[in-house]
N, C-alpha and C positions, 0 to 999 in steps of 0.2 A: 474553356470551362467544361468540366465534366458534367454529364447529364445526371440529375438527381432522380433516384427511383426508389420508392418505399417498397421493399420486397420482404417484409416481415413474414408473410405467409409462405412465400417462395423459399425462404430460408430453411424450411423444414427439409427440403430435398438435399440440402447441404449438410445436414446433421449426421456426419459420418465420423467414425473413430479416427483420431489423428494418427498419422504415420509419418515417419521421417522421410524426407526427400532423398532419393537414391540415384545412383548412376550419373548420367550426364547432368541432371538437374543439380545434384549435390556438388558436382564439379564446378558448375557455373557459380553456385553460391560461394564457394571457397575462392574462386577467381575474383569475384566482385568484392569480397571482404578484404582481399589483399590490397585493393585500391583505396580502402578507407584509411585516412591518416588521423582522424579525430573521432573518438567515440564519446558521446555525451549521454549520461544516464540521468533523466529527470525523475525523481522518486516522489510521487504524490502519496496521499493518505486515504486509506480506509474505504474502499469500495470494491464490491464483487463485480465480476464481468456482467452478469445479468442486470445488476443494479444500475450500471452506468452505460454499458455498451450493448445491452441486450436488444436494442432497436436499430443497431447499425445494419444496413443492408448486406446481404450475402453471408453473414456470420452465423455461427451456431448459437443463436440467441433465444429470445423469448418465444419466437415462433416454433421452436423445436422442443420447448419445455413440456415434457409429458406429464400426465396427471400423477403418476407414481412418484416422480421426483419433485413435485410441486406441492401437493396436498400435505399440509402439516398435521402431525399427530401428537397426542398427549403421551404421558409416560407409559401408558398401557398399550400404546399403538393405535388408539382409536382416533379417527379423524375429527377435528373440530368442526362444528357446524358453522361457526363464525369466528373471526379473529378479534380478540380484545386488543385495545390500544390504550397506551398511557401517555403518549405525546399529547400535550395539552390541546393542540389543534386537531389532531386526529380523533381524540376521544370524544369529540362533539358530533362525529359523523355517524349517520345511519344510512345503510344502503339496502334497499329491498327489505327482506325479512330479518336482516341483521340490524339490531338497534344498539345505539351508543350505550356504553363504551365498547361493547362487542359488536361493532357496526360494520365490519368488513367481511365479505365472503372469503372463504378459505382458498385463496389463490394470490398471485401477485397483483399489485395495484400501482398506478402511476402517482407518485408523490406530488408532481406538479399540479394535478387536478385539485389538490386540497391545500398545498403549501407552495404556491408559485414562486418564481425567483424574485418577484416584486414584493412578496410578503415581508412584513416588518416583524421578523421573528428571531433575528440574530443577536446574541448577547454582545455588549460592548467588550473590548479586549480585557479591561480590568475586571469584568464579571464573567469571564468565559466559562467558569466552572461552577457558577452559582445557581444554575437552574436545571436540575437533573432531568426534568420532564419537559424542558423547552420553555419558550416564552410565547404567550398567546399573541396572535397576530394583532399588531397595533399597540402593544404594550409600550408605554412611554419610555421604558428602560431598554427597548429593543432598537435594532438597526435593520435596514433592508437587507435582503439577500436570500430569503427563503430557507433559513436553517431549520433543521429538525433537532430533536434531542439526540444525544449520543447513544450508542448501542454497545453492550459489552462485547469484547473481542479478546478472549484469553485462551490459554493452552488447553485446559481440560474442557472448558465449555465448548470449544469448537469441535473437538473430537466427539463429544456427545451429540452436538447438532448435526454433524455429518451422518451419524448413525450407520456406519459401515457402508457409506455410499448411497443410502436411501435419500439423503438430502432433505429429510422431513421433520427434523426436530430443531430447526433454527428458532422457531417461536417458543417452544417449551423451554429451551435452554438459554433464553435471553431475558435480561432485565427490561428490555424495550418491547418485548413480546411481538405484537402484530407489525410493528414498524420494520422488523427484519424482512418482511415480504414486499417492502416498497421498492420501486424502481423509478429512475428518472426518464423523462422523455428525451431519448438520445439525440433526436434531431434538433432539439432546442439548446443543446449544450454549446457554448462558445467554441470548443475545440471541434465539434462536428461542423458547425457553420464555417469555420475557418478552412478546414480541410476540403470543404465542398465549394469554396468560393473561387473567384477568378485569381489566377496567379499563384494558387496554393502549391505546395511542394508535393512530390510523389510520396505516398505513404502506404503502409501495410498495417492491417490489424492481425494480431496473433490471437486466435480465438480458442486456443487450448493451452493457456499459460496460467500456472498455478503459483500461489505464494509458497515459498520454500518450506516454511515451518508452520505448524499449528499455532494459532493464537495471535498475538498483537504485534505492535510496532517495535518494541524493544527487541524481541527475539528475531524478527524478520530483518531488521537492520543489521544485526549481527551476521545473519546468513548471507545477506547481500555482499558483505566484504570478506567473510571468513568461512562460509559454508560449514559453520559449526555452532554448537550451543555453548554459551559461556559456563565456566565452572566456578564454583564457590567452595573451595576446599575447607573442610571442617565447619560447615555451616551450623549455626544453632538449630536445635530441633524445631523451634517454633517457626522457622522459615520454610519448613517442608509442608507441602499441601497434604491434606487428608481428604480422600474421596470416598463416596459410598460404594455399594456393590454395583451400581450402574456407572461408576466412574465420574460422578458429578461432585463438584467441590463446594456447592452452596446450598443453604437451607432457607433462603429468604427471597427467592425470585417469585414473581406473581403467579406463574403457572406451574411451578415445580413444587411438588409435595415432598417434604423430607421423609426419608425412609425410616421406619420405626427402629430406634436404637442406634441409628447411624451417627457418627461423629464427622464434622465437617471443618475444613480449614482451607480457605481459598487464598493461598499464600504465593510467595515468589518462586519457590523451588519445586522441583518434582517431588513426588512421594518418596519416602524412604524405601530401600530395597527389600525390607521385610514387610512391606504393605501387602495385604492379600489381593489388592486390585492395583494393577499397574497398566493404565491405558496405553496401548501401543508398545508397552514393554519398557518405557523410560522410567528410570528411578535413580536416586542418589543426589549428589551435590551439583545439580544443574540448575541454572537460573533461567526460567522460562517466562516469567511475568515481570513487569516493569521493575527494574532496580536502577539506582542512580550510579553514575560513573565514579571512579575513584579520584578523578581530577576535576578541578574547576574548568568549565561551568557545571554546577551540580544543582539539581532541584531540591525542593524541601519536603517532598513526599516520598514514601517508600524507604527502603534501606539501601545503603551504598555497598558495592562489592568490596570485600575486604582486600582483595588482591587484584592488581592490574592483570589483564589477560596477556598471555605471551604466545599463543598459537599464531601461526602465520596468517597474514591477510593479503588481499590482492595488492594493497599498497606496498607491502614488503617485497613481493615478487616483482612488481613493476620497477621499484627503486633499484633492486639488485640487477635488473636487466638494463638499467639506464634509461627507462621510459618515464618521462615526466607526467605528473598527474596531480589532481587536487580534489578535495572534498569541499564544495562551496555551500555554506549554510546561510540562509537568510537570518539576519540578526546576530551573526557571529561576532562582528566587531564590537557591537554594544555589550555583548555578554562577556567578552574577554577583556574589555577595557582598552581596545585599540583606538585611541582618540584621534589618531591620524589616518585611520582607515577609510576607505570609500563608503563603507556601510555605517559609519558612526553617525548617529542622529540625535545625540544627547547634548549638543551645544558646547559652548566654550566657557560657561560659568564654572570656575574652580569648585570642586567638591559637590556639584549639583548634577543629578541625572535629569536632563531637561526634556527628554522625550516623555510626553504625557502617558504613554503606554508602557513605561518601564515597570517592572515588577516591584511593587512597593515593599514587599516582604523579603525580597532576596537580592536587593541592590545595595552595594556599598561602593560609591564612586572610586575608581572609574568603571567598576563592573556594574553595568546597567542593563541587564537582560530584559528583553520584551516580556510582558506578562504571558504571552503565548509562545515564547521560545521553548521548544521541547528538548530538554536535556538528553532524554533517552533516544532521540533521533540523531545523535552524534556518535555513531558507533566507534569511530577510531579513538575517541576520547576515553574508551574503556581499556585501551591497550598501552602497555609500557613504552612501546616505541614512539608513541605520540603524546606523551606526557609533556607538560610545560617544561621548557628547557632542553628537551630532546631534539635532535636534528629533524626527526620526522614531523615535528609540530608545524613546520613551514608549509606542509601540504594541507593544513586545515585553514580555510580562508572564508571570507564573506561572499555571499552570492553576488554582491555588486562587483567583485573582482571578475567573476565569470561574465557578467553582462558587459563590463568594460572590454574584456578580451573579445567577446563575440561580436561586438559592434564595429569591428574593423571593417571599413568600407572599401579600402583599396590595399593593394599589395598583399603580402603574405598574411595568412591567418594567424592570429595570436592565441588561439585556443591551444591548450595542452593536448597531448595525444589522448589522455583519458580524463574526463571530468564527471564527477558526481554532483548533481545539483539538488539541494534540499531546501524548498521554500520554508519561510517562517510560518508559524501557526495560522496567522490571518489569511494566508494565501495557499494553504496546502490541501484544502477540500475536506478536512476532517469533520465529520458530523458532530454537532453539539456546539463547538466553539468557532466553526468556520463555515462559510457559504460555499456550496459546491459550484454554483455559477461563477462567483467571483474568483474562486481558485482556478477554474477553467479559463477565465480571462487572463489570469497571470501566466498560465501554461502557454497560451497563445502568444503572449508577449515574449516569453523566452524563445519559442520557436521562431518568431519573426526576427528576433535579434540575430539568430543564426542565419536564417534564410536570406536576410537583407545584407549579408556580409560576404566577404570573400571566402569565408569558412564553408559555405554551403556546398561547394563543389566536391569536397572529399570528406564530408562528415556523415556519420551515422548517429542519429538521435534515437535513443530508446526511452520511451515514456511508459512507466508502469506505476503500480501502487504497492505499498508495502504489504498490505493485507486486506482482508475482506470487510473489515469494520463491523462484523457481526451480521452482515447482510447475506441473504439467501442467494445461492446459485444452483442451477439444476444439474450441472455436469459433475459426476463423482471424480475426485482427484485420484491420481495413481496410488495404488495400494488400498483403495476403498472399494469394496464390492469386487466387481470383476474387472476393474480398470487396470491394465498393465502399465508398466513404466517404472523408472527408478524411484524408490521410496525407502524410508526407514522409520525408526521410532519417532522421528521429529516431524515428519511430513512427507510429501507436500500437503498443504491445506487447500482451501477453497480457491476456485478459479478467479482470477483478477484481470482487469483491463490491461492491455499491452498494445502499444503501437510503435512502429519504426518509421522514421522519416529519413530518406536517403535518395539521392539522384540516381543510384544504380539499381533501383527496383525495376521490375519488368513492365510496369504500367503506372498510370496515375493512382490507381487504387488496387491493392493486392490484399487478398485474404489468405493467410498462412495457417493451415490446419495442423501443423507440426506440434507435437507435445513439447512444452517447455515448463520450467519453473524458474524462480528467481535466480538460482545458481547457473542458469543458462547464460545470464549476463556475464558471470565470471568466465564461463567456458568460452564465450565469444571473445572477450579480452585476451584470454590465454591463447586461443587459436591465432588471433591476429598478430600477437607479439611473441609467439612461440614460447609460451611459459608453461611450466608443468602445473598440473592440478595442485591444490593447496595441501593435499595429503594423499597417502596411498589408497585411501578408501573414501575420500570425500565425494559428495554428490556432483560437484562441478566436473569431475572426471567421468561421469556416467550419463549425464543428460545431453540432449541435443543442444548444440550451440546455434546462435541465431543467424549463421550464414545461410541456413536453409531459406530464410525469408527472401533472399535474392533470387532463388530459383522458382518461387511461387509465381503463377501466371496472373495476369490482370483480371480483375473481377468482371464477370458478365454485366454487372450493374453499371459499368462505365462505358460499355460498347454501344 
């Protein structure tokens, strides 16, 4: 059992710029990657690195967060004296000279101190989107789990919040204002306790890992599989965003004052190319905020893409190489009406969706999606190759199929060479409609299913999050401020949690300071199976792949 040591203060000494591992170390990493026969990507939801992993020992976390990249400022660049809150539980708090609802000092705070994991604040699945400012602890409509309200996480808002790498406008650019500075007590997370417990697997934390694209889940799922932003040819004019001279697209956030004479439209697509302001340089018929897929299953909010996407995905290149793979989504069998599937939970009564959590407004038997099934979290469903009836559709499966394959206890491992695992809404850690501790419990269950099977001996599990969920992080992404590294008009965005589990790591606990972004996952798969990048200039051909994690040395915290 490894020795636990809380070294938050000592982590300051480790706050160094990330560099790629070179020479013999890099060679070792590539050698170890060649031994991997199964790569599993578990894709969680909506947390920044500091928000979730900032208290992990030996990482570049909260202990290295300097004042300049922590103190939040208003539109004029003036630091707030106190941070206002509108989550119904936080808005009641006064701390020192800061009185409710502006009750928090201008720095990060620990959410658990005010909304613990035992707090009865989570909406029931059928009411997951009914309480924009959260539920008061103990509300009879609530469930346990310590849920907060949701926080905006969109393309233009995030670029404004990053403020050129200053990291100081997360509060001003947010609908949830002060909650953007909340963090979790890392050591109380189920995933932390599991990885520090007896018999736990070897693991690494990558503490310089960024979301691939600015903004939210829709866009970052696309970048996870295609390293590209979706196109919407000939889009109607009203789907293009309109931003003010500061690059902001909204006129009704609590701490953002609309600029005189400005026009605003917070829409699905980038600004038109004749816009006088083009944050990052992006413009034209590109879909950057949540849009629905062209194929069933589809949601009932937002607009659907008119045309299926046709650019290459990692699924296409794996298939062409003869490498088997699958995207496993929680709730998939219910959503697509696979009544014989392992994930079907809607009973045997003909014509009746029997699961009490099925979406009452978007279910026609046998299509019985869970009310928290997120359609825009199914990126392959936007592509022509994976439409219903196409051969590629076989690669889209239910999460229960993955669990069934991973639970092999004897003989050969039944996992595919490449697996993407996407938990259903109740289990994905998304603020607002899901519990972070409960989602972390589910993550542990997935890891244990692998570790307790014959698959563990040659599997590399990559756990990360699609994007920051609107939450502050103190480390500027590549391309922001003076931070070097591969970047373009789409990102990378805020730093996010990432860990790797594999028996080939150099110690029980490794911290890898190499710079990565979400497309590093693609680069890792491509290196292991000798695949070309997805395009001549795509970012998966420029970033570090995760083989470097095998060259990182064991953390001093475990010695």
